[in-house]
N, C-alpha and C positions, 0 to 999 in steps of 0.2 A: 200344376195340373198335368195329369198324364195325357199322352196322345191317345186318340181314339182306339187304335189297334192295340196299344199297350194295355189300356184299361180292359178291353174286351178279352184279350188272351190271358191276362192275369186272372180275371174272373172265371174264365173257362177252365184254366188249370186248377184253380182253387176248387171248383165244383167237381172236376174229374178226380182230384185227390180225395175229396170227401166221399165220392162214390166208390173209389178203390178201397177206402177204409171200411165202408159198409159191406162191400163184397167180401173182404177178408174176415169181417165179423161173422158173416153168414157161413163161410167155410169153417171157421173155428167152432161154430155152434151147430154143425151138421148133425151131431149125435145128441144134442141137448133136448130132453123131452119138452114138448110144447113150445119150442122156439119157432117163431115165425120170421121168414126172410123179409128183409127190408131193403129198400133202394130209394134213390132220388129220382124225381122227374127232372131230367136235365134242363129242359126248356124253362120251367118255372124257377128252378134253382138258379140258373144263370141270370134270368131276369131280375130275381131278388138280389143277387150278388152285384149286378151292374147298377141297380138302384141305390143300394146301401152295402158297401163292401164289408161292413161289420156284422151283417145279418147272416145267419146260417139257415138254410132251408131245412124244414123238418122232414125226416125220412118217412116214407110211406110203406105199409105192408104190401108185399107182392100178392096179387090176386090170382095168379096163374099156377101156383104151386099145388102139388098133390100132397095131401096130408097123410103121413104114415101112421102106423099103429101107435107110435109114441107121441103123436100130436105135432111132430116136426114136419115142416113143409119145404125144407132146404133140399134142392137137387144139386148135387156136386157137378153134374154135367152142365146144368144151366149156369151155375156160378162160374165155371171155367170159360164158357162162351162169353158171359158178361165181362169177366176179367180181361179176356183177350181183346174184346171190342173196346173196352175202356182204356186199356193200355195202348192200343193203336191210336185212339183219339188223343191221348196224352202225348204220344210221340209226334203225331202230326201237328198238334198245337205248339209244342215246344220247338219243333223244327222250323215252323213258320215264324214263330216269334224270334228265334235266333237269327234266321236269315234276314228278317225285316229290320231288326235292330242293327245288324251288320251293314245292311244297305244304307240305313239312315246315318250311321257313323261315317261311312265312306262319303256320303253326300255332304256331310257337314265339315269334313276335313278340308283344310285349305290346300289348294293346288300348288305344289312346290314348283312346278314349271311356269306358273303364272298364266296359263292358258285358260 
């Protein structure tokens, strides 16, 4: 069984990666007629991931988009902001996870000096 913080940050990174994929799909379809931008609700997706790691949260349509003449509501500026915020969250989670596991390994290592 995984330690609490390992389970949490593993789930968080999984949800953040799924969200990054959805943001990339939105950007790729910015000119596709009638395409509607999708995203994940981070809190509910993380709760579902922590409950059952094999489940994937369903993406939801964004309600705040302005629909263009071709029926597309993707805003590249909004997607850039979301991608930057999501990237920062991923870097923060990965940095915390790396440092925490490093500290855990240091604590578990036998003391060569015997002190």
